[in-house]
C-alpha positions as CSV (number, residue, x, y, z in Angstrom):
1,M,87.7,96.9,138.1
2,E,89.6,94.7,140.4
3,P,87.7,93.7,143.6
4,N,90.6,94.7,145.8
5,F,90.4,98.4,144.8
6,A,93.5,100.3,145.9
7,W,91.7,103.5,147.1
8,W,94.8,105.2,148.6
9,E,97.0,104.5,145.6
10,A,94.4,105.9,143.2
11,F,93.7,108.9,145.5
12,T,97.4,109.9,145.9
13,T,97.9,109.6,142.2
14,V,95.0,111.9,141.4
15,L,96.0,114.2,144.3
16,W,99.5,114.7,142.9
17,R,98.1,115.4,139.4
18,I,95.5,118.0,140.5
19,G,97.8,119.5,143.0
20,G,100.7,119.5,140.6
21,R,98.7,121.4,137.9
22,Y,97.6,124.0,140.4
23,T,101.1,124.5,141.8
24,L,102.6,124.6,138.3
25,F,100.2,127.1,136.7
26,A,99.4,129.3,139.7
27,G,103.1,129.3,140.7
28,F,104.3,130.1,137.2
29,A,101.8,132.9,136.8
30,F,102.6,134.4,140.3
31,L,106.4,134.3,139.7
32,L,106.0,135.9,136.2
33,F,103.5,138.6,137.0
34,Y,104.1,139.3,140.7
35,V,107.8,138.9,140.9
36,W,109.8,138.9,137.6
37,K,107.6,141.2,135.4
38,R,105.8,143.0,138.2
39,S,107.1,146.5,137.2
40,A,107.4,145.9,133.4
41,W,103.8,144.7,133.0
42,F,102.2,146.9,135.7
43,S,100.3,148.8,133.0
44,R,98.2,145.6,132.6
45,K,97.5,145.3,136.4
46,I,93.7,145.6,136.9
47,Q,93.9,146.9,140.5
48,P,97.0,149.0,141.3
49,R,97.6,147.5,144.7
50,F,98.9,144.0,145.3
51,P,97.5,141.4,147.7
52,G,99.3,141.0,151.0
53,S,101.1,137.9,152.4
54,K,98.1,137.1,154.6
55,D,95.8,137.0,151.5
56,L,98.2,134.8,149.6
57,K,98.5,132.3,152.5
58,R,94.8,132.1,152.9
59,E,94.3,131.5,149.1
60,V,96.9,128.7,149.1
61,F,95.4,127.1,152.2
62,Y,91.9,126.9,150.9
63,S,93.1,125.9,147.4
64,F,94.8,122.9,148.9
65,L,91.7,121.9,150.8
66,T,89.9,122.1,147.5
67,I,92.5,120.0,145.8
68,L,92.0,117.3,148.5
69,I,88.2,117.3,147.9
70,F,88.6,117.3,144.1
71,A,91.0,114.4,144.3
72,A,88.6,112.4,146.5
73,V,85.6,113.0,144.2
74,V,87.6,112.3,141.0
75,T,89.0,109.1,142.5
76,A,85.5,107.9,143.6
77,V,83.8,108.7,140.3
78,M,86.5,107.6,137.9
79,F,87.9,104.5,139.7
80,H,85.8,103.2,142.5
81,P,84.2,99.8,141.4
82,S,80.8,100.6,143.0
83,I,80.5,103.9,141.1
84,R,82.5,103.4,137.8
85,P,79.8,101.1,136.3
86,W,77.2,104.0,136.5
87,T,79.4,106.2,134.3
88,R,79.5,106.2,130.5
89,L,83.3,106.3,130.4
90,M,84.7,104.9,127.2
91,D,87.5,102.3,127.1
92,S,89.1,103.9,124.0
93,P,89.2,107.6,122.9
94,D,88.1,106.6,119.4
95,Q,85.2,104.4,120.6
96,R,82.7,106.8,119.1
97,G,85.0,108.2,116.4
98,W,87.4,111.0,116.4
99,I,84.9,113.6,115.3
100,Y,82.9,112.9,118.4
101,Y,86.0,112.9,120.5
102,F,87.0,116.5,119.5
103,A,83.4,117.8,119.1
104,V,82.5,117.0,122.7
105,F,85.1,119.5,124.2
106,P,83.2,122.7,123.3
107,I,80.0,121.0,124.6
108,L,81.7,120.4,127.9
109,L,82.8,124.0,128.1
110,F,79.4,125.4,127.4
111,L,77.7,123.0,129.8
112,H,80.2,123.8,132.5
113,D,79.8,127.5,131.9
114,A,76.0,127.2,132.5
115,Y,76.5,125.0,135.6
116,F,79.1,127.4,137.0
117,Y,76.9,130.5,136.4
118,W,73.9,129.1,138.2
119,A,75.9,127.5,141.0
120,H,77.7,130.9,141.4
121,R,74.4,132.7,141.5
122,M,73.2,130.3,144.2
123,M,76.4,131.0,146.2
124,H,75.5,134.7,146.3
125,L,72.2,134.0,148.1
126,P,72.5,135.5,151.6
127,W,72.8,132.2,153.5
128,F,75.3,130.5,151.1
129,Y,77.3,133.7,150.8
130,K,77.7,134.2,154.5
131,K,78.4,130.5,155.3
132,V,80.3,129.4,152.2
133,H,81.1,131.7,149.4
134,R,82.5,134.5,151.6
135,V,85.8,132.5,151.8
136,H,86.4,133.0,148.1
137,H,85.4,136.7,148.3
138,Q,87.9,137.5,151.0
139,S,90.2,137.9,148.0
140,T,88.9,141.3,146.9
141,N,92.1,141.7,144.9
142,P,92.8,138.1,143.9
143,S,96.1,136.5,142.9
144,P,96.7,133.4,140.8
145,W,96.7,131.4,144.1
146,A,93.0,132.2,144.5
147,A,92.1,129.9,141.6
148,Y,90.9,127.1,143.9
149,A,90.4,129.1,147.1
150,F,87.0,127.8,148.0
151,H,85.2,126.8,151.2
152,P,85.0,122.9,151.3
153,W,81.3,122.9,150.6
154,E,81.8,125.2,147.6
155,A,84.6,122.9,146.4
156,L,82.1,120.0,146.4
157,V,79.7,122.1,144.4
158,E,82.4,123.0,141.9
159,V,83.5,119.4,141.3
160,G,79.9,118.3,141.1
161,I,80.0,118.9,137.4
162,L,82.3,115.8,137.0
163,P,79.7,113.1,137.9
164,L,77.1,114.9,135.7
165,F,79.6,114.8,132.8
166,V,80.7,111.2,133.0
167,M,77.2,109.8,133.8
168,G,75.5,111.9,131.2
169,L,77.9,111.8,128.2
170,P,80.2,109.1,126.7
171,L,83.6,110.4,127.7
172,H,87.1,109.0,127.7
173,K,89.4,109.6,130.7
174,S,91.5,111.9,128.5
175,H,88.4,114.2,128.2
176,V,88.4,114.6,132.0
177,V,92.2,115.2,132.2
178,L,92.1,117.8,129.5
179,F,88.9,119.4,130.9
180,F,90.5,119.8,134.3
181,L,93.7,121.1,132.7
182,F,91.8,123.8,130.8
183,M,89.8,124.6,133.9
184,I,92.8,125.4,136.1
185,V,94.5,127.4,133.3
186,Y,91.5,129.6,132.8
187,N,90.9,129.8,136.6
188,V,94.4,131.1,137.1
189,Y,93.9,133.6,134.3
190,G,90.6,134.7,135.8
191,H,92.2,135.4,139.1
192,L,95.5,136.7,137.6
193,G,94.9,140.3,138.5
194,Y,96.3,141.3,135.1
195,E,94.4,141.6,131.8
196,L,96.0,139.7,129.0
197,Y,93.5,140.2,126.2
198,P,94.0,143.3,124.1
199,S,91.2,145.8,124.0
200,S,90.7,145.2,120.3
201,F,89.8,141.6,121.0
202,V,87.5,142.4,124.0
203,K,85.5,144.8,121.8
204,S,85.3,142.5,118.8
205,R,82.2,140.5,117.9
206,W,83.6,137.2,119.4
207,G,85.6,138.7,122.2
208,S,82.7,140.5,123.6
209,W,81.3,137.1,124.7
210,V,84.5,135.9,126.4
211,N,84.8,136.2,130.2
212,T,88.1,138.0,130.8
213,S,90.2,138.5,133.9
214,R,88.9,142.0,134.1
215,H,85.3,140.8,134.3
216,H,86.0,138.4,137.1
217,N,88.3,140.8,138.9
218,L,85.4,143.3,139.0
219,H,83.2,140.6,140.5
220,H,85.7,140.1,143.3
221,E,86.0,143.8,143.8
222,R,82.3,144.6,143.8
223,F,80.8,141.2,144.8
224,I,77.8,141.3,142.4
225,G,77.4,140.7,138.7
226,N,79.8,138.9,136.2
227,Y,79.0,135.4,137.5
228,G,80.2,133.5,134.4
229,L,83.3,131.4,134.0
230,Y,84.4,131.1,130.4
231,F,81.8,133.1,128.6
232,L,79.5,136.1,129.1
233,I,76.4,134.4,127.6
234,W,74.5,133.9,130.8
235,D,75.5,137.2,132.2
236,R,74.2,139.0,129.1
237,W,71.0,136.9,129.0
238,M,70.2,137.3,132.7
239,G,71.2,141.0,132.9
240,T,74.0,140.5,135.4
241,L,76.9,141.8,133.2
242,K,78.4,144.8,134.9
243,P,78.8,147.7,132.4
244,A,82.1,148.8,133.9
245,S,83.7,145.5,133.0
246,E,83.4,146.5,129.4
247,A,86.3,148.9,129.8
248,P,89.3,146.6,130.3
249,V,92.6,148.0,131.4
250,S,94.6,146.1,128.8
251,K,96.2,148.1,126.1
252,P,96.3,147.3,122.4
């Protein structure tokens, strides 16, 4: 790293990338499901009502605060000369071979799912919920814009997985880029308000372990249970899976 580290330049670049992905995917999902196909696809709507403009403005406001925090942490961890040496970031994606490069992606997802589950459970402890997590739960009927609608302290907890990843596993920067890309896409889906998976998949052997939009929507509606992110592994093991979430509204 160069000694005259250009913090602001790196930060603005990361900010535009994270903010751009959020705006692109959340905006596209909102226009598609809440404007263009609102009536045509209403049969897949999980809750019949739609969030109001006040809810949407709040979700966008807190999401952009989260994006600022994410960008600051990513810039520090990935690029700052006093922190970068503590990471295990690889100079080349094939440094440990292409088998490792692709095999590490599912490992990241499973580790992040475990991290998210327990961090989410912590956020539902009375003090954390009242002071921090309540911001996210103001969206009892979330829209795609709620994907990053966190209190600033919760945003720090959410992005806390990044230093654990890059300091614990040999990763290339493309792993981080693709990980954040998948995370925002699945977060938008989780807060979509519509179920996209067909019932046949949700009831299948593999599908019954996948966290669907219906599962997470029920969490927003009832506040307890269904704490997972990508999978239902921890919810099943810890007995926090809500039975009603097994009856998705999606049609075959």
